[in-house]
C-alpha positions in Angstrom: -22.8 -12.5 -38.2 -22.7 -9.9 -41.0 -21.8 -7.2 -38.5 -19.0 -9.4 -37.2 -17.6 -10.0 -40.7 -17.8 -6.3 -41.5 -16.0 -5.3 -38.3 -13.3 -8.0 -38.9 -12.6 -6.7 -42.4 -12.3 -3.1 -41.2 -9.9 -4.1 -38.5 -7.9 -6.2 -40.9 -7.5 -3.3 -43.3 -6.6 -1.0 -40.5 -3.9 -3.3 -39.3 -2.3 -3.3 -42.7 -1.9 0.5 -42.5 1.6 0.2 -40.9 3.0 -2.6 -43.1 0.7 -3.3 -46.1 -0.9 -1.5 -49.0 -3.0 -2.5 -51.9 -1.4 -2.5 -55.3 -3.2 -2.2 -58.7 -4.6 -5.6 -58.1 -7.2 -5.3 -55.4 -6.6 -8.9 -54.3 -2.9 -8.3 -53.8 -1.5 -7.0 -50.6 2.1 -5.8 -50.2 3.9 -6.1 -46.9 5.7 -2.8 -46.9 7.9 -3.6 -43.9 9.1 -6.7 -45.7 9.7 -4.7 -48.8 11.7 -2.1 -46.9 13.9 -4.9 -45.4 14.4 -6.4 -48.9 15.5 -3.0 -50.2 18.1 -2.7 -47.4 19.3 -6.2 -48.0 19.6 -5.7 -51.8 21.3 -2.4 -51.5 23.7 -3.8 -48.9 24.6 -7.1 -50.6 24.3 -6.2 -54.3 25.2 -2.5 -54.4 27.3 -1.4 -51.4 29.4 -4.4 -50.7 30.4 -5.0 -54.4 31.2 -1.2 -54.6 33.5 -1.5 -51.7 35.1 -4.7 -53.1 35.8 -2.9 -56.4 37.1 0.2 -54.6 39.4 -2.0 -52.4 40.7 -3.7 -55.5 41.3 -0.4 -57.4 43.0 1.1 -54.3 45.2 -2.0 -54.0 46.3 -1.5 -57.6 47.0 2.2 -56.8 49.1 1.2 -53.9 51.1 -1.3 -56.0 51.6 1.3 -58.8 52.8 3.9 -56.3 55.3 1.4 -54.8 56.5 0.5 -58.3 57.0 4.1 -59.3 58.8 4.9 -56.0 61.2 2.0 -56.7 61.7 2.9 -60.4 60.4 6.4 -61.4 60.3 6.0 -65.1 57.7 7.1 -67.6 55.9 3.7 -67.9 55.5 3.4 -64.2 54.3 7.0 -64.0 51.7 6.4 -66.7 50.6 3.2 -64.8 50.3 5.2 -61.6 48.2 7.9 -63.2 45.9 5.3 -64.7 45.5 3.5 -61.4 44.8 6.9 -59.7 42.1 7.8 -62.1 40.5 4.4 -61.9 40.4 4.6 -58.1 38.8 8.1 -58.3 36.2 7.0 -60.8 35.4 4.0 -58.6 35.1 6.2 -55.6 32.1 7.9 -57.3 30.2 4.6 -57.2 30.9 4.1 -53.5 30.7 7.6 -51.9 26.9 8.0 -52.3 26.1 5.4 -49.6 26.5 8.1 -47.1 25.6 6.4 -43.8 27.1 3.9 -41.4 30.8 2.9 -41.9 31.6 5.5 -44.5 30.6 8.3 -42.1 31.9 6.7 -39.0 35.4 6.2 -40.6 35.5 9.7 -42.2 36.2 8.1 -45.5 35.0 10.9 -47.7 37.2 13.5 -45.9 40.2 11.2 -46.1 39.8 10.3 -49.7 38.2 13.2 -51.5 38.6 16.6 -49.8 39.2 19.1 -52.6 40.6 21.3 -53.8 44.0 20.1 -52.5 46.3 22.6 -50.8 49.6 22.6 -52.8 51.3 24.7 -50.1 50.5 22.2 -47.4 51.6 19.3 -49.6 54.9 21.0 -50.4 55.5 21.8 -46.7 54.8 18.2 -45.8 57.3 16.9 -48.4 60.0 19.5 -47.5 59.8 18.9 -43.7 58.8 15.2 -43.7 56.8 16.1 -40.6 53.2 15.3 -41.2 50.5 13.0 -39.9 48.1 11.7 -42.6 44.5 11.4 -41.3 44.8 14.5 -39.1 42.5 17.5 -39.5 45.5 19.6 -40.4 46.3 17.5 -43.4 42.8 16.9 -44.9 43.7 19.2 -47.8 47.0 17.5 -48.4 46.0 13.9 -48.7 43.7 11.5 -50.6 43.0 11.4 -54.3 43.1 15.2 -54.8 46.6 15.4 -53.3 47.8 12.7 -55.6 46.2 14.6 -58.5 48.4 17.6 -57.7 51.5 15.4 -57.4 51.0 13.3 -60.5 49.3 15.8 -62.8 50.1 19.3 -61.4 53.1 21.5 -61.6 52.4 22.8 -65.2 50.2 19.8 -65.8 53.1 17.5 -66.9 55.5 16.7 -64.1 59.0 16.1 -65.3 60.5 12.8 -64.0 63.4 14.7 -62.7 61.1 16.6 -60.3 60.2 13.4 -58.4 62.7 13.5 -55.6 63.0 10.7 -53.0 61.0 12.8 -50.6 58.3 13.4 -53.2 58.1 9.7 -54.0 57.9 8.8 -50.4 54.9 11.1 -49.9 53.1 9.7 -53.0 53.7 6.2 -51.6 52.4 7.3 -48.2 49.2 8.8 -49.7 48.5 5.6 -51.7 49.0 3.4 -48.6 46.7 5.6 -46.5 44.0 5.6 -49.2 44.0 1.8 -49.4 44.1 1.4 -45.6 41.1 3.7 -45.2 39.1 1.8 -47.8 40.0 -1.6 -46.4 39.0 -0.5 -42.9 35.6 0.8 -44.0 35.0 -2.3 -46.2 35.8 -4.5 -43.2 33.3 -2.5 -41.0 30.6 -3.2 -43.6 31.4 -6.9 -43.8 32.2 -7.7 -40.2 30.9 -4.8 -38.1 27.5 -4.6 -36.4 26.0 -1.9 -38.7 25.1 -4.3 -41.5 23.1 -6.6 -39.2 21.3 -3.7 -37.7 20.7 -2.0 -41.1 19.2 -5.1 -42.7 17.4 -6.4 -39.6 13.7 -6.4 -38.8 14.1 -3.6 -36.2 15.1 -1.2 -39.0 12.1 -1.8 -41.3 10.2 1.3 -40.3 10.3 4.8 -41.8 11.7 6.6 -38.7 15.0 8.5 -38.8 17.0 5.5 -37.5 15.4 3.0 -39.9 17.2 1.7 -43.0 15.0 3.7 -45.3 15.3 6.8 -43.2 19.1 6.5 -43.4 19.0 5.9 -47.2 16.8 8.9 -48.0 18.6 11.2 -45.6 22.0 10.0 -46.9 20.8 10.7 -50.5 19.5 14.2 -49.6 22.7 15.2 -47.8 25.3 13.7 -50.1 23.6 14.6 -53.4 23.2 18.3 -52.6 26.3 19.0 -50.6 29.0 16.9 -52.3 27.6 16.3 -55.8 25.5 19.4 -56.7 27.5 21.9 -54.6 31.0 20.4 -54.6 31.2 19.3 -58.2 29.1 22.0 -59.8 27.7 24.9 -57.8 30.8 26.1 -56.1 33.1 26.1 -59.1 30.4 27.7 -61.3 30.1 30.6 -58.8 26.6 29.7 -57.6 27.7 29.6 -54.0 30.1 32.6 -54.1 28.0 35.6 -55.2 28.5 34.8 -58.9 32.3 34.6 -58.7 33.5 31.6 -60.6 36.1 29.3 -59.1 37.5 26.9 -61.7 40.4 26.0 -59.4 38.0 24.4 -56.9 36.9 21.6 -59.3 37.4 17.9 -58.7 40.3 16.4 -60.6 41.6 19.9 -61.3 45.0 18.8 -62.7 43.9 15.5 -64.3 41.1 17.4 -66.2 38.5 14.6 -66.1 36.1 16.2 -63.6 33.1 15.6 -65.9 33.8 11.9 -66.0 33.7 11.9 -62.2 30.4 13.8 -62.2 28.9 11.6 -64.8 29.9 8.4 -62.9 28.4 9.7 -59.7 25.1 10.5 -61.4 25.0 7.1 -63.1 25.6 5.5 -59.7 22.7 7.5 -58.2 20.3 6.4 -61.0 21.4 2.7 -60.4 20.8 3.3 -56.7 17.2 4.4 -57.2 16.6 1.6 -59.7 18.2 -1.0 -57.5 20.6 -1.9 -60.3 23.8 -3.6 -59.0 27.3 -3.2 -60.5 26.7 -6.4 -62.5 23.3 -5.0 -63.8 21.1 -7.2 -61.6 17.9 -5.4 -60.6 16.3 -5.9 -57.2 14.0 -4.2 -54.6 14.5 -0.5 -55.0 13.3 2.9 -54.0 11.6 3.3 -57.3 9.8 0.0 -56.8 8.7 1.2 -53.3 7.3 4.3 -54.8 5.3 2.3 -57.3 4.1 0.0 -54.5 2.7 2.9 -52.5 0.8 4.1 -55.6 3.3 6.8 -56.7 4.3 5.5 -60.2 4.4 9.0 -61.7 6.9 10.1 -59.1 9.0 7.0 -59.7 9.1 7.7 -63.4 9.8 11.4 -62.9 12.9 10.6 -60.8 14.2 8.1 -63.3 13.5 10.3 -66.3 15.1 13.3 -64.6 18.3 11.5 -64.1 18.4 10.5 -67.8 17.8 14.2 -68.8 20.5 15.3 -66.3 23.0 12.8 -67.7 22.3 14.0 -71.2 23.2 17.6 -70.2 26.4 16.4 -68.5 27.4 14.5 -71.7 27.6 17.8 -73.5 30.1 19.3 -71.1 33.8 19.7 -71.7 35.8 16.8 -70.1 37.2 19.4 -67.7 34.6 21.3 -65.8 37.2 24.0 -65.2 37.5 24.5 -68.9 33.7 24.4 -69.3 33.4 27.3 -66.8 35.9 29.4 -68.8 34.2 28.8 -72.1 30.5 28.4 -71.4 29.5 28.5 -67.7 25.8 28.7 -68.7 25.9 25.0 -69.7 27.2 24.1 -66.2 24.5 26.3 -64.7 21.9 24.3 -66.6 23.3 21.2 -65.1 23.0 22.8 -61.6 19.4 23.8 -62.2 18.5 20.2 -63.3 20.2 18.9 -60.1 18.3 21.5 -58.1 15.1 20.1 -59.4 16.1 16.6 -58.2 17.0 18.0 -54.8 13.5 19.5 -54.5 12.0 16.2 -55.5 14.0 14.3 -52.9 13.3 16.7 -50.0 9.6 17.3 -50.6 7.8 14.9 -52.9 9.8 11.7 -52.3 10.4 12.0 -48.6 6.8 13.1 -48.0 5.1 10.2 -49.7 7.5 7.7 -48.1 6.9 9.2 -44.6 10.5 10.0 -44.1 11.6 13.0 -42.1 14.6 14.9 -43.5 16.9 15.7 -40.6 19.7 17.4 -42.5 20.0 21.1 -41.9 20.6 23.0 -45.0 19.9 26.7 -45.4 20.6 27.2 -49.1 17.0 27.8 -50.1 16.1 24.2 -51.4 
């Protein structure tokens, strides 16, 4: 009888290896598969969908402001349009990090935020009236960066007299395209099949196609390629043999690139902590790390974001200006981001049993 009980307990513990793990309380067992599903449900319902709802609302206001300016191009309407444009760009930072599923399938990042914009292509499109937004040929002439050039470029302050009917029509077309792309992607999240699969019981593992696998790989790819490199490393000259490139910054003409970087990093910290837009906490990656007996790693990630954000706070509002005056401060930001990338790719992915499938040859 004693042998039977011993054998039964060994088998029970072994069977928990796939889904359960003891916590600090030896009498408490955690169903890791259930926790992984709860994480995907919370991230979907309390982070992703509210982010898209907010972005849809902001892009609708951008569309309305562009139409009002096209109808009556006065200074008040221009100021309103610029404010709506900036609000949409800031909001995009809180949405773009969920880099899997509908956002990738719909090419939303390429359509909304390919930068730097190409002024020559934009001016050619306006002059000829012959363009197709959404095409590969026009990626550098559409989205939020193209509006940045049109609203804030041309010697920074665009005289009202320079807004011809053709120019106003192009601004209107860009704003309409942005809102249409956002609404399409939001609808795919709400009504498509991806959400059901992503939050279902069949996606509760740690394989590449699982919800957690998509989350971790999405973080790894988006953070290093579009946040670290796009916003910081390329302009600072760290991806171009030391040659600085201030013209390649985000929001080049509006001069609020640091705000966009800061918002993006804040969104990432909330992502890890499971903190929704209305500040409700729920099942998160950091909770998962603690549940698998990795509390030090969880705290390290959270603290590192806080340290990184503190460094960003010290930057000039314009990263282009920061590069010109003190590029070393921006390099410090990059190095701090590089540390986070290393943590994501090795420590975090390893202890969570996630394979990183993104191919990146930059030495991370």
